[in-house]
N, C-alpha and C positions, 0 to 999 in steps of 0.2 A: 668832964661827963656830964650828960644831960638825963633827964629822967624819960625821955623820948625813945617809946618803942624803935628796937632797930630792926631794920629791912635790909636783907642781903640780897643784891640783885646780880643773878648770872648772865652778863652779858652787856657790852658797853655801847652796843650799835644804838639805832633811832629808838628801837622796843625800850631798849635798858635806858637810854637818857631822858625819855618823856615820862618812864613810869618811875624814874627817881625823884623828877620836878613834881609829879603828880602826889606822890607817896610823902614827899616833905612839905607840900602845900597842905597835906591831911594830918601833919603834926607828927610824921614821923621821924627815924632819922636813916637816910639811906646812907648805902655804901654800895658802890659799883665795881663789880669785877669782871675787866673785859680779857680774855684769852689771849689776845693779840697784843705785841709788843707796841709801844707809842709809837704812831707814825707808820705801823703795818697795813693799816685799813685806811689809807687817806685817798688812793687810788680808785678808781671806779667809774662807771659810766653816770647815767642820772636817771630820775625818778619822777612820777608826777605825786604830788600832794593835790587830791582834789578837793573841790569846795567842802565837803562834809570834813576834812581832816585839817582844812584851813580853821574851820569854826573848830573843832576842838582843839588847836594850840593855842585860840582865842579862851577858851575854857581853862585852862592851864595858866594861864594869867600870862601868856607869853604874846609877843605882839607879832602878829604875823609878817608884818612889812621890813621887822626885823629879820626875825627867822627867816626868810625867803625872801630877803634883799639882793641874794645872788642870783636869784632865779627869775623868771618872766612869766605873765600870766596868758595861758594856753586854754582859752575857753573851747574852740572849736576843732574838729577832728573833718579832714576830706579823705575821702575813699574813693581810689581808683584802681583799675586793673593795670595788666601788664603792658596795653599798648598806651595807659597814659588819660585812659578815658574817663572822666570824672564821673561816680556812681553816685555819692552823695556827699552833703555837709550835716555834720551830728553834731552835737552841745556835748561838751564836757563838763560843764558845770560853769554856773557863775554869768556874771556876777548876781550874788544872793542879794536879798536885803541890806543885809550886815556890811555888804561890800566884798566878801567874801569870791574870790575865785579861784580855780584850779589853776595851778601853778607847776611849772617845771624848773628844776634845780639839779643840781650836779650832788650826787650822792656824799660827796665828801664837804660839799658847801653846808648841809643840811648838819651833818653830823659836827661841822667846829660851829656851827651856831647854836645846836641844842648841848653841847658840850661846855661851851662858853656859859650859857645861862646856868649849868648846873654848877659851875664853879663859881660864879657869883652868890649863889644859895650856898654856900661852903659844902656842897655836896663832893665826896673824895671818888675820884675814879682810878681804879689799881690796875696798870697794863702788866701784862702778862702772867694773868692769875686765872688758868682755867679750873673750873669747876668741876670735879668729877666724880662727886657722891657725897651725900649729905645723910644725916639722920635726924629723928624726933623722937619724943616731944623737946620741945623747946627746937630749934634748929643749929646744928652743926654743919657745917659745909666742909669738905675736903677739898685741896687743890692738888693739881698736878705735882707741883713743887713741893709735897708732904705738908703743907702747912694748914690751917684751921683758922675757920671765924665763926662767931656765935650769935645768932641774933631772934629774932621773936617771927620773923617771917622770910620765906625764901620764895622770891620772883624768878622763874625760869624763862629770860629774856635772851634766851642763848640760839637762837636760830633754829634751821631748817632741821640739823642735825643735833638736836638739844639731848644733852648728857642727863638734865633734868627732868623732860619727858620720857627719855627711857627708862630712868627710875621710877616714875609714876607707873609708867606702861611696858611694863616687862614681858617683852615676846609680841608687842605690839606689830601692825604696819609699820614699813618704813616708807618714805616719801617715794610717790611713784611717777615716775618718767614720764612726759606728755608726749612725746616722737618728735619734739622740737630742740634745736638748738639753741643757742642764745650768742650774739656777738655786738658790740655795739661802739662806740667813738667818737670824736668831734674834730672836723676838720683842722688841717693846718693851715690853709690858704681859702680864700673865696671860691666860692661854687654857686651858680645861678641855679636854685630850687626851691624857687616860689617867695609866696607873702610872708614875710617875718610873722613870728609868733601863731602860725596857723601850721597845729600837727598834721602832717600829710602820712597816709598809710596805702601802701600798694600790695596787689596780690600779683605777685610776679611768677614767671612761667614754672620757675622753678623754686623760689623761695620768697618768704613774706619780708616785707622793707616799709623801716617807717623813720619819718625825718623831721626836723623842724628847724628854721632860719633863727637864729638867735637877734631879735632885735636889737637895733644899735641902744648902746647906754646913754642916757642922755646924762646932761650934768645938772647940778641940783638947780631947782627952779624952773626948770627948762617947761615950757607950754605942753601941754598934754598931746600927744600923736593924736591924730584921726584914728579913730577903731579899725578896725578889720571890716572890710566891704565885702564880707562873705554872708551868704544866707546862714540863718540860724539852723532851720530845719530842713528847708527845700532841697530834695536832690537836685543836682545841675548836672548838664553833659558838657560843661567845657571840659578841657585839660588842667590839669592842675597846675602845669608850668609848659613853657613853649622849650621842647627838647633843643638840644644843643645839637649845632653843626659842626662843632670841632671836631677835628681827627678823636677817633677811642680812646686813645692812651695818652692824649694832652688836655689836661682838665681844662675847661674855659675860665677864663679870666674876665669875660666881659662884663659889664653890671648887668643886673638883673632889670626887667623892664619896670620903667616907673621908679627905679630904687635911688637914682644919681650914680654918680662915677662911683667906681670900687677901687681906691686907689692903693690899698695898703691892707695887710693882714688886722684889722683891729677888731676890739670887742663886737661885736653885732654882726660881724661878716662870717662867723664861724656856724657851720650846720651839725647840730646834735642829730645822730643816728642810731637805728638798731638793725640787726636782721635776725629771721629767726629761720634757720635755714631746717627741711624737715630730715631725720634720719632715725631709722628704725630702733639703731642701738643706742645706748649712753656715748657719749665721748670719752675714753680713757686720757688719763694723765699723759703728757708727752706725747700723742700721737701725734700734734703738729707743731710745727713750729713757728715762730711770728710771722716769716715771709710767706710759708704755705698757708697759712690760714688765710691770710691776707687775701692772697692769689686766689685760693679757694672760693670766696666771697665773691671776688670781682667776675669770676667765671659764670657765678651762678646767676649773676645780673647783666653780664654784657650784652645779652641779646634784646634784652628788656626797652620798650620806648620811656624809660625813668632816666632819673640823674643817680641811680642807687651806684653802679658802677664809678662814675665821675667821683663821687661823693668820698667811696671807699679810698679810690688812687690818692683822693687829697689829703686822706689822714696819716700822718706821720704814724701813727699809734693804733693800731686796732687793737680792742678789747675781747678777752674769749679764746676759745669757744668754753663755755658752761652750758650743763643741760637745765633744763626747765622741768622742774617737779614742782608737785602738790602735795599737799595731804588730803585726804578726803574726808577723813574722822579720826579725832581723837579720843579715847573711850575715857580718858582720865585726864580731868584738867587740875585736880586740886587734892590737897589732902588738907588736913586740918590747920598746917600751918607753912604749906607750900602750894602755888598757883603758877600756871603757866601763862604766856602773856605774847601778844604777835605772833611771828612763824613759828616758835614752838610750839604755839597752840593749833593755829590754822593756816598755814603757810599756802598764800592765795597765786596763781597762775600771774605772772607777769600784765598776762592779757587783760587782768579786770582793770590795771590800773590803780589798786586799790590797797597795796601792801602796806605802804608805808600810813595810809591813812586809817585804816584798820588798828595799827599798832597804837596808832595816838587815840582814837579812839577808846581803845581798851583800858591806857593807861588812866585817861578822866575816869571812865567807870570805875576800876579798880580803886583810884584814889576817894572819888565819892563814895564808894561803899564802907571803906575803912573808915573815911570818916564819920560815916552816919552810926557807928557801934562801936563798943570796944569789944567784942565776940569778934575775933579774928576768924574762926571757922565761920559763922555766919555770915560775915562780909563777903567770905571766899565763893563762898555757896550764892549768894544773891549775885555777886559778878559774873558767874557763871551762868545762873541764870539768865540773866539781860544780854549776855553777849553770846551765846553759841548758836542759837536760831540763825542770828542775824549774820554771822560769820560765816558760817553753812551755805546760807543763801549764795553770799559773795563768792565762796570759793565755787560752787557749781558754777556760777555767771562766767566766772574767768575760764573755766574749764571747756565751757561749750564755746567762748569765743576764741580761743586757741585752737580748739577741733577745725575752726573752719577758716584756716589761716591757708590749708594745702588743699588741691583738689586735681584730678587730671582732667585732659582736653573737655571733656564731656561735661564733666561737673564744674570747670570755671565758665563755660558759655552760659551754662545754665544759671550760675550765679550773678553774672554780668547782665543777664536779662530780668534776673528778679529782684537783685538788689535793690534798685532806685524805687522799685515799688514797693516791696517791703520797707524801706526806709520812710516812704512817705507815707503809708496807712500805719506804721508804730508811731508817727510824730505828730500825727494828725491830730491828737489831742495833748500834747504836749511831747515832753521828754519821756521816754521807756526806762530812762534810767534816774528819775525822778527819786523812787525807792530807795538808791545810794547815796544821793548827791544832797537829799533835802533832809536826811536823817541828822538829827541833833541828838547829843547824850542826854538822857532825861537828867533832872536834879534827884537826889536821892533823900526820902525823909527817913 
């Protein structure tokens, strides 16, 4: 036993793991409770840790190169329309002065890296322990299996459907469906889909599609690759790829221009992708089979001059569907000994590209607030004051981005005509998202 105050963390995902590391660094004894059984959450698509999130990892004493070793830098984004016409190339963050660069990584790989870091610090993560309620003063949490645990602090890092949030906010609004479904996956064989490491997103005629070619993994001490020769800010009118002339149901196996031969399915040839089909009503469990979902997505993109349909065909497993949701505003984030963090407090649309980074920033802020004072209630109040305004702006930003993913024929024509002009105007004085990317968590005195 130690004399350190005990922190009980509901949720062992990204938010829960980084919070545990932050509280351990602040002198607490964290204990993490994950509702799912061990291994149940090792599947999933990928996410972006933006440059601000990379910097926040460093603030936790974590080495970003190690935590994100399974990912790859993605500092730029190319936008195009359904005909493959390039509309603009925009920055996604980095490299910053400290070397931080926005990085794309499989969700399971980031989980594994963070949990390994937690284990090295002696932080226990207990699986199959779903928190269903709690009482104060002091904190006693109750589990679905009938067990209990006691501590001096409860952190609700239990995601979009947070039980801890529901207890703090009885009768409050539930997560809001944004009118888009989500799908994703990884190709099982090579597809000619453009420049490795360049995120590409397209306004398809019937759905939005995004993809990135995984760069080849280099052996240790290999000389650095040439950087992407894409303009950082200037819109371009070149297509992002050369459309394949292969028959529509035979994925192309020809090498991408300038890439050399593609003779085998090795890491670096795969394409990571996602799709956002618009839909008025949320999808219901069991509505699609894996086969019908894949065919549905292929049909959505078959008429577009994009590699989308070929990419989906080349994916043995297609993830989804799941609903795109966010939380507009959570009225109560905290009590005297309980606090919300990550998606439990402020779930953002995937369109923001900031879900993981906001959770990491939250953890750094909470740890610093608790380290600066022995008054837990005062520390939680300061944490909320430092974080609420910023995350609400990011939630609103993600919602606006998501609302622009669908348009009718007239709206699409206007968008295609205006997008390059608006992008050029917005980037004339620098990155319009600098307020997101350049944020650094302040030191707490």
